[in-house]
N, C-alpha and C positions, 0 to 999 in steps of 0.2 A: 587454528581456526580464526579467521578474521571476524570481528564483531563491529557492527556499525550502529550508531545511535544518532537519530535525527529528531529534534524537538522543534515544533513550531507553535506559535500562538495564532489563533484565528478569531475574528470578531463575529462568531456565530455561537448561539447557545449549544451546549454539549448534546442535547437531545437531537438537534438538527444535524450536527456533525455526525453523530453516531448513526442516525438514520441513513446517511449516505454510505458509510462504511458497511452497514448491515445489508444494504442492497447490493450483494456481491456480484450480481450480473449487470450492474449499471455503473461500474467503475469509470467507464469512458464518458458517461453522460453526467454523473453526479459528483465525481470526486476529482478527476484529473483530465478535464476536457482538453483534447489536443495532444497531451502527452501519451495517453492511451487512446487508440483510434477505434478499437473494436473489442468486444468481450462476448464470448459465447459460453453458456453454461453446459456442463456435462454433469453426470451424477457425481456429486462430491467434489467437483472441481470447476474451474473456469479457465478458458483459453483466452489469454490476453495478448492483443497485438499492440505493440508500442509504435510511436511515430517514427522511431529509428529503424523499423523493420523487424525487430526482435519479436518473436512469438514465444510465449511461455505458458506452460500448463501449471496452474497454481492449484494444488490440492487444498481445499478448505478444511483445516484441522479443527478449528473451534470457533464458534460464534458465542461469546459470553455477553449476553444482554445486561446482566447485573453489573459486571465489571467494565462494560463498554469496550470489549477487547475482541479483535479478530486475529486469529493465527492462521498462517498458511505456509505451504512448503512448495518450492518449485520442483517439478518432477520431470525426469527425462532430458535434462539439459546436457548437451555434449560438452559444454564448457565448465559446468559446475558439478563437482562431486557431491556437494551438499549445499542446500539453501533453505533455511527456515526463517520466517519473519513474523512480526506481529505489529499491529496498530493498537493503540489504546487512546481513548478520548477521555480527558479529565476536565473538570470544571476549573476555570481560571477567571476570576472576576465574573463579568457578565458574558464572557466568551469561553473558549476552549483551548486547552493545551493538548496537542497531538504528539504522541511519542511513537516513533517508528523504529523498530529494532530488527536487525538481520544478522544472522550468523552464516558464514559461507566458507566453503573450501573449493578450490585451493585459495590460499592467501593471495596469490597473484591476481585473482579476480576482484580484489577489494577496491582498487581505484575505479574500475568500470562500474561496479555495483554502487559504490558510494556516489559517483557522478550521476547515475540514474536516479538514485534516491534523493539527492539534492535538487535535481531538476524537477522530479516529481513533487517534492515538497513546495517548491516555488509555485508550481502549477496548481497544486492543491489549495494553497492559500488564496491564489487569484480566483480559482473556481468558487470557493466558498464565499469570498468577500465581494464578488461581482454578480452572484446569482440573484 
């Protein structure tokens, strides 16, 4: 199983960053504008459309307000046998450190998923710091 870890620092307070993650239906507006172009909520899940045309159903596994952690799993992907991921927002000085982890199968999907996560992280930082 391939594991990916991305960490970024953003110049926004953790409460503000967490509020954007917690608003699971507004990922396209509050978290990664332009990287995700649409998000629709279903019971227990969101359907996310990425700028590259990929559409993913993300099951919302857990929203942990005390730990500022969101866990989700991609469901029904023809290219992925397994995909689970989480975001956690932590205090870092006057800003936030965001940790994004993903575990995926098959291992051969790692470069594609890592590339999307890296691009998403850059967009996330820009979205937070220019809002």
